[in-house]
PAZAPA-4460 file (N, C-alpha, C; in steps of 0.05 Angstrom, whole numbers, plus 32768, in hexadecimal, padded with zeros to 4 digits):
% residues 122
    n_x    n_y    n_z   ca_x   ca_y   ca_z    c_x    c_y    c_z   seq   type   mol
   80BF   7ECA   7DB3   80C6   7EE5   7DB8   80B4   7EF1   7DCE     1      X     A
   80C1   7EFE   7DE1   80B3   7F0A   7DF8   80AD   7F27   7DF2     2      X     A
   8094   7F2D   7DEC   808D   7F49   7DE5   808D   7F5B   7DFE     3      X     A
   808C   7F4F   7E16   808A   7F5F   7E2E   80A5   7F61   7E3D     4      X     A
   80BA   7F59   7E31   80D5   7F59   7E3E   80DD   7F75   7E46     5      X     A
   80D6   7F89   7E38   80DE   7FA5   7E3E   80CA   7FB5   7E4E     6      X     A
   80B4   7FA8   7E55   809F   7FB6   7E65   80A8   7FB6   7E82     7      X     A
   80A8   7FCE   7E8D   80AF   7FD1   7EA9   8099   7FC6   7EBB     8      X     A
   80A1   7FB6   7ECE   808D   7FAC   7EE1   808C   7FBF   7EF8     9      X     A
   8075   7FC3   7F04   8074   7FD4   7F1C   8084   7FC8   7F32    10      X     A
   808E   7FD8   7F44   809D   7FCD   7F5A   808B   7FBC   7F6C    11      X     A
   8096   7FA8   7F79   8084   7F98   7F8A   8078   7FA8   7FA0    12      X     A
   805F   7FA3   7FA5   8051   7FB2   7FBA   8058   7FA6   7FD5    13      X     A
   805D   7FB8   7FE9   8066   7FAD   8002   8050   7F9C   800F    14      X     A
   8059   7F85   801A   8046   7F74   8029   8041   7F81   8044    15      X     A
   802A   7F7A   8050   8024   7F85   806A   8037   7F7B   807E    16      X     A
   8044   7F8D   808B   8056   7F86   80A1   8050   7F9C   80B6    17      X     A
   8042   7F95   80CB   803A   7FA8   80DF   8052   7FAF   80F0    18      X     A
   805E   7FC6   80E9   8076   7FCF   80F7   8070   7FD9   8113    19      X     A
   8057   7FDB   811A   804F   7FE6   8134   8042   7FD0   8145    20      X     A
   8043   7FB7   813D   8036   7FA1   814A   8040   7F9E   8167    21      X     A
   805A   7FA1   816C   8065   7F9D   8187   8059   7FB1   819B    22      X     A
   8052   7FC8   8191   8047   7FDD   81A3   8029   7FDB   81A5    23      X     A
   801C   7FD4   818F   7FFE   7FD5   818E   7FF3   7FBC   817F    24      X     A
   7FF6   7FA4   818B   7FED   7F8C   817D   7FCE   7F8A   817B    25      X     A
   7FC0   7F97   818D   7FA3   7F93   818E   7F94   7F9E   8176    26      X     A
   7FA0   7FB0   8167   7F92   7FBA   814F   7FA0   7FB1   8135    27      X     A
   7FB3   7F9F   8137   7FC2   7F97   811F   7FB1   7F8A   810A    28      X     A
   7F9E   7F7A   8111   7F8C   7F6D   80FE   7F7B   7F82   80EF    29      X     A
   7F73   7F96   80FD   7F63   7FAB   80F1   7F74   7FBB   80DC    30      X     A
   7F8D   7FC0   80E3   7F9F   7FCD   80D0   7FA3   7FBC   80B7    31      X     A
   7FA5   7FA2   80BB   7FA9   7F90   80A4   7F91   7F93   8091    32      X     A
   7F79   7F93   809C   7F61   7F95   808C   7F60   7FB1   807E    33      X     A
   7F66   7FC6   808D   7F66   7FE1   8082   7F7A   7FE3   806B    34      X     A
   7F92   7FD8   806F   7FA7   7FD9   805B   7F9E   7FC9   8042    35      X     A
   7F94   7FB1   8046   7F8B   7FA0   8030   7F75   7FAD   801F    36      X     A
   7F62   7FB8   802D   7F4C   7FC6   801E   7F56   7FDE   8010    37      X     A
   7F68   7FEE   801C   7F73   8005   8010   7F83   7FFE   7FF7    38      X     A
   7F92   7FE8   7FF9   7FA2   7FDF   7FE3   7F91   7FD8   7FCA    39      X     A
   7F79   7FCF   7FCF   7F66   7FC9   7FB9   7F5C   7FE2   7FAB    40      X     A
   7F5E   7FF9   7FB9   7F55   8012   7FAF   7F6C   8022   7FA2    41      X     A
   7F83   8023   7FB1   7F99   8033   7FA7   7FB3   802B   7FB6    42      X     A
   7FC8   8027   7FA6   7FE2   8021   7FB2   7FEC   8038   7FC3    43      X     A
   7FE7   8050   7FBA   7FF0   8068   7FC9   7FE2   8069   7FE4    44      X     A
   7FC8   8065   7FE5   7FBA   8065   7FFE   7FC4   8050   8011    45      X     A
   7FC7   8038   8006   7FD2   8022   8017   7FED   8028   8022    46      X     A
   7FFE   8034   8012   8019   803C   801B   8017   8051   8031    47      X     A
   8005   8064   802F   8002   8078   8043   7FF9   806B   805E    48      X     A
   7FE6   8059   805C   7FDD   804B   8074   7FF3   803B   8081    49      X     A
   8002   802D   8071   801A   801E   807B   802D   8031   8089    50      X     A
   8032   8048   807D   8045   805B   8089   803A   8065   80A4    51      X     A
   8021   806D   80A5   8016   8078   80BE   8016   8063   80D4    52      X     A
   800F   804B   80CE   800F   8035   80E2   802C   8031   80EC    53      X     A
   803E   802F   80DA   805A   802A   80E2   8066   8041   80F2    54      X     A
   805B   8058   80EF   8065   8070   80FD   8058   8072   8119    55      X     A
   8044   8062   811F   8039   8062   8139   801B   806A   813B    56      X     A
   800B   8062   8127   7FEF   8068   8129   7FE0   8050   8134    57      X     A
   7FCA   8055   8141   7FB9   8040   814C   7F9C   8044   8140    58      X     A
   7F8D   802F   8140   7F71   8030   8139   7F60   802F   8153    59      X     A
   7F50   8043   8157   7F3F   8045   816F   7F22   8044   8166    60      X     A
   7F12   8033   8173   7EF6   8031   816B   7EE8   804C   8172    61      X     A
   7ED6   8053   815F   7EC8   806D   8161   7EAB   8069   8159    62      X     A
   7E98   8072   8168   7E7C   806E   8162   7E73   807C   8148    63      X     A
   7E7F   8093   8142   7E76   80A1   812A   7E84   8097   8111    64      X     A
   7E9E   8093   8112   7EAE   808D   80FA   7EB4   806F   80F7    65      X     A
   7EAE   805F   810A   7EB5   8043   8109   7ECF   803F   8118    66      X     A
   7EE5   8049   810C   7EFF   804A   8119   7F0C   8065   8111    67      X     A
   7F1E   806E   8122   7F2E   8085   811B   7F4B   807E   811F    68      X     A
   7F5C   808B   8110   7F79   8088   8114   7F83   809C   8128    69      X     A
   7F92   8093   813B   7F9E   80A5   814F   7FBC   809F   8152    70      X     A
   7FCC   80B4   8156   7FE9   80B0   8158   7FF2   80AA   8174    71      X     A
   8008   809B   8176   8017   809A   818E   802D   80AF   818B    72      X     A
   802D   80C2   819C   8042   80D7   819B   805A   80CC   81A9    73      X     A
   8070   80C9   819A   8088   80BC   81A6   80A1   80C2   8195    74      X     A
   80B8   80BF   81A0   80D1   80C3   8190   80D2   80AE   817A    75      X     A
   80DA   80B6   8162   80DC   80A3   814C   80C2   809F   813D    76      X     A
   80AC   80AA   8148   8092   80A8   813B   8087   80C4   8137    77      X     A
   806F   80C8   8141   8064   80E3   813F   806E   80F4   8156    78      X     A
   807A   810A   814F   8087   811B   8163   8073   812B   8173    79      X     A
   805C   8131   8167   8048   8142   8175   802D   813E   8167    80      X     A
   8018   8147   8174   7FFD   8146   8166   7FFE   8155   814C    81      X     A
   800D   816B   814B   800E   817B   8133   801C   816B   811C    82      X     A
   8031   815C   8123   803F   814C   8110   802C   8137   8105    83      X     A
   801C   812A   8116   8008   8116   810D   7FF4   8123   80FA    84      X     A
   7FEA   813A   8103   7FD5   8148   80F3   7FE0   814F   80D7    85      X     A
   7FF8   8159   80D7   8005   8161   80BD   8008   8149   80AB    86      X     A
   8013   8133   80B5   8018   811C   80A4   7FFE   810E   809C    87      X     A
   7FEB   810B   80AF   7FD3   80FD   80A8   7FC2   810D   8094    88      X     A
   7FC2   8127   8097   7FB3   8138   8084   7FC0   8136   8068    89      X     A
   7FDA   8138   8067   7FE8   8137   804E   7FE3   811C   8040    90      X     A
   7FE4   8106   804F   7FE2   80EB   8043   7FC5   80E2   803F    91      X     A
   7FB3   80EA   8051   7F98   80DE   8050   7F82   80F1   8045    92      X     A
   7F86   810B   8047   7F71   811D   803F   7F68   8119   8022    93      X     A
   7F7B   8114   800F   7F71   810E   7FF4   7F5F   80F6   7FF2    94      X     A
   7F60   80E5   8006   7F51   80CC   8006   7F3B   80CC   801C    95      X     A
   7F34   80E3   8025   7F23   80E6   803D   7F09   80D5   803B    96      X     A
   7EFA   80D7   8026   7EE1   80C8   8024   7EE6   80AA   8024    97      X     A
   7EFB   80A1   8017   7F02   8085   8016   7F0B   807B   8031    98      X     A
   7F1B   808A   803F   7F25   8083   805A   7F0D   8081   806D    99      X     A
   7EFB   8093   806C   7EE3   8093   807D   7ED3   8079   8078   100      X     A
   7ECF   8072   805F   7EC1   8059   8058   7ECF   8041   8063   101      X     A
   7EEA   8041   8060   7EFA   802A   8069   7EF9   8027   8087   102      X     A
   7EF9   803D   8096   7EF9   803C   80B3   7EDD   8033   80BD   103      X     A
   7EC8   803A   80AF   7EAD   8030   80B6   7EAB   8012   80AF   104      X     A
   7EB8   800A   8099   7EB8   7FEE   8091   7EC6   7FDD   80A7   105      X     A
   7EDC   7FE8   80B2   7EEA   7FDA   80C7   7ED7   7FD5   80DF   106      X     A
   7EC7   7FE9   80E6   7EB5   7FE6   80FC   7EA1   7FCF   80F6   107      X     A
   7E96   7FCF   80DE   7E83   7FBB   80D6   7E8F   7F9F   80D7   108      X     A
   7EA8   7F9C   80CE   7EB5   7F82   80CF   7EBA   7F7A   80EC   109      X     A
   7EC4   7F8D   80FC   7EC9   7F87   8118   7EB0   7F7F   8127   110      X     A
   7E9A   7F8E   8123   7E80   7F88   8130   7E76   7F6C   8127   111      X     A
   7E78   7F66   810D   7E70   7F4C   8103   7E80   7F36   810F   112      X     A
   7E9A   7F39   8110   7EAC   7F25   811B   7EA6   7F20   8138   113      X     A
   7EA1   7F35   8147   7E9B   7F32   8164   7E80   7F24   8167   114      X     A
   7E6C   7F2B   8157   7E52   7F1E   8159   7E54   7F01   8152   115      X     A
   7E64   7EFA   813E   7E68   7EDE   8136   7E75   7ECE   814C   116      X     A
   7E8A   7EDA   8159   7E97   7ECD   816F   7E84   7EC8   8186   117      X     A
   7E73   7EDB   818C   7E5F   7ED9   81A1   7E4B   7EC2   819B   118      X     A
   7E42   7EC2   8182   7E2F   7EAD   817A   7E3A   7E91   817B   119      X     A
   7E54   7E8F   8174   7E61   7E74   8174   7E64   7E6A   8191   120      X     A
   7E69   7E7C   81A3   7E6D   7E74   81BF   7E52   7E6C   81CC   121      X     A
   7E3C   7E77   81C2   7E22   7E71   81CE   7E18   7E55   81C9   122      X     A
***
């Protein structure tokens, strides 16, 4: 007898598919790390990150925050800086401290990876 036959399973979580890779391949690996780490914290946060990237966000290195998310303003994506601000605030503000930690974590990973590559070449 299967006691769990009537238990609803959660819907499958979307796999990482960088919908903005063709436009911005240089930061795709960073988005994958950000998404994966966010998914370990919250499915909602990971979904928000997936949505923002797919809509045209880029990760830009920043000395203070590690990385920052910036929009590409374009048809079919973010219509204006105000549109970006409205969506990013709605989706990310509840997670602000977590997102800041994750963006600094990305910098640490990137710096470590670059240092390792340099050391291997030497």
